[in-house]
N, C-alpha and C positions, 0 to 999 in steps of 0.2 A: 294432223294432231301431235306430232312429237315436238312442235314450235309453237304451241299454244298452252298459255298458263292455266286455261280452264280446262284442258282436256284430262286430267288426271295423270298424265305421264309426268315424272319428275325430270326437272331440267336437266340433273346429272345422268338420266337416262335417255334423253332424247337422241344422243348420237348413237347410241346402240340401236335404237329403234329405227333409224334413218338408215344405219349401216345393213341390218336385217333385209330391208327393202332393196337397198343398192346392191346386195350380193346376190339377189335372187335373179335368174334369167328374166323372168315377167317384169321384175319392178326395176331393173337396171336403167332402161331409158326414161321411166316414169320419175326416178329419183333424180336422174341427170337433170332432165328439164324442170323439174320442181325447184331444185337448186339454182339453176341459172334464173328462172323467173322469180323466184322468191328469194333471193339472196338477202336484200336489204333487210327483209323480215327476220331472216335467221340471223343475220349478223347482228342486228339489235336486240334480237330475242337473247342472245349471249353477251351482252352489255357492250356492243360495239368491238367484239374480239372475233376473228376468225377462227374457226375451229378445223384445224388441220384435217382431223380424222374425217369430218363429214366429206371435204373435197376428194381426199384420198379413196374413200369407200365408194364414191360415186363414180371413180374413173378407173378403178382398179382392173378392170377387165378391158379396157379400150385398146385396140389393136389397129385401128385403120386411120387414114389420112385424114378423114372427114373429122373423126373425133378428135386428132389430134389439133386440127384447125379450130375446133370448138373450145378445147381446153386453152389454147392461146389467146383466143379471142375473149374468153372469160378471165383470163390472167389480165389481159390488156384492160378489158373495161374495168375490172375490180381491183387494178393494181394496189392503189392505196389501203384499201379495206383489207387487201391480202398481205400486206407488209409484214405482219406478224408471223404469217405462214409462208413467207416467201420460199424459204428453204426447201419446205414440204412441196410446195407447187413446182419447183424446179424439178424435184424428183419425181412427180407425177408426170411432167412432160418426157423426162428421160425414160420413165418406165413404159409410157406409151410408144415411144421410139423404139424400145427394145422388143415390146410385144410386136410392133409391126415387122421389125427384123426376122423375129422367130418366125412368125406367119409366112414371110415370105419366103424363107428357107426350109419351113417344115410342113406347113399345112399340105401341100399338094402330095408330098411323098406318103404322109400319112394317111391322106384321103384315098390315094391310089392303092397303097397296101391293105388297107381295110376293104376296098371293093374287090383285089385281087384274091382276098381271103374269103370272100363271100359275105361280107357284111353288107346288107343292103339298107343300112342307117345312112343318112346324110349327114357329112359333117359340117356344120355350120361355123360361119365366121361370127364369133363373138362380137 
C-alpha cells in the first residue's frame, strides 16, 4: 500500500510506512523480499529515483553471510538504478560486515553469560 497512489498513503509518508514494517522483527524479511521483488515498481513510484532510506531500513539489522550476499546481488542487479544512492549502498554493505563481525565476536559470549545467569531465553540471530 505504501507505494500505491490509490492507497491513501501520501508519497512523502511511504518511506516511513515501509521503514516501520522493516524495523519490526516480524516484518523485516517481508520488507526485504518485497523490496527486491518490487524494486521497479518502487523506483518508478518515486519518479525513477532510488530512495536510500528504503534500502537502508530494509537491511539495517542484517548480520549474516547470506544477507550480505543478498545485498551484494541486489546492488549488482540494480546498479544503474541505485547510482544516486550508491554511497548509501556502500554504507549498507559496510554495516552488514560490521554486524557480522560483532556477532562473531560477541553473540556466543553474551548467550553463554545469559544462560549462566539463569535466563532461559533463546538469543536469536537477527
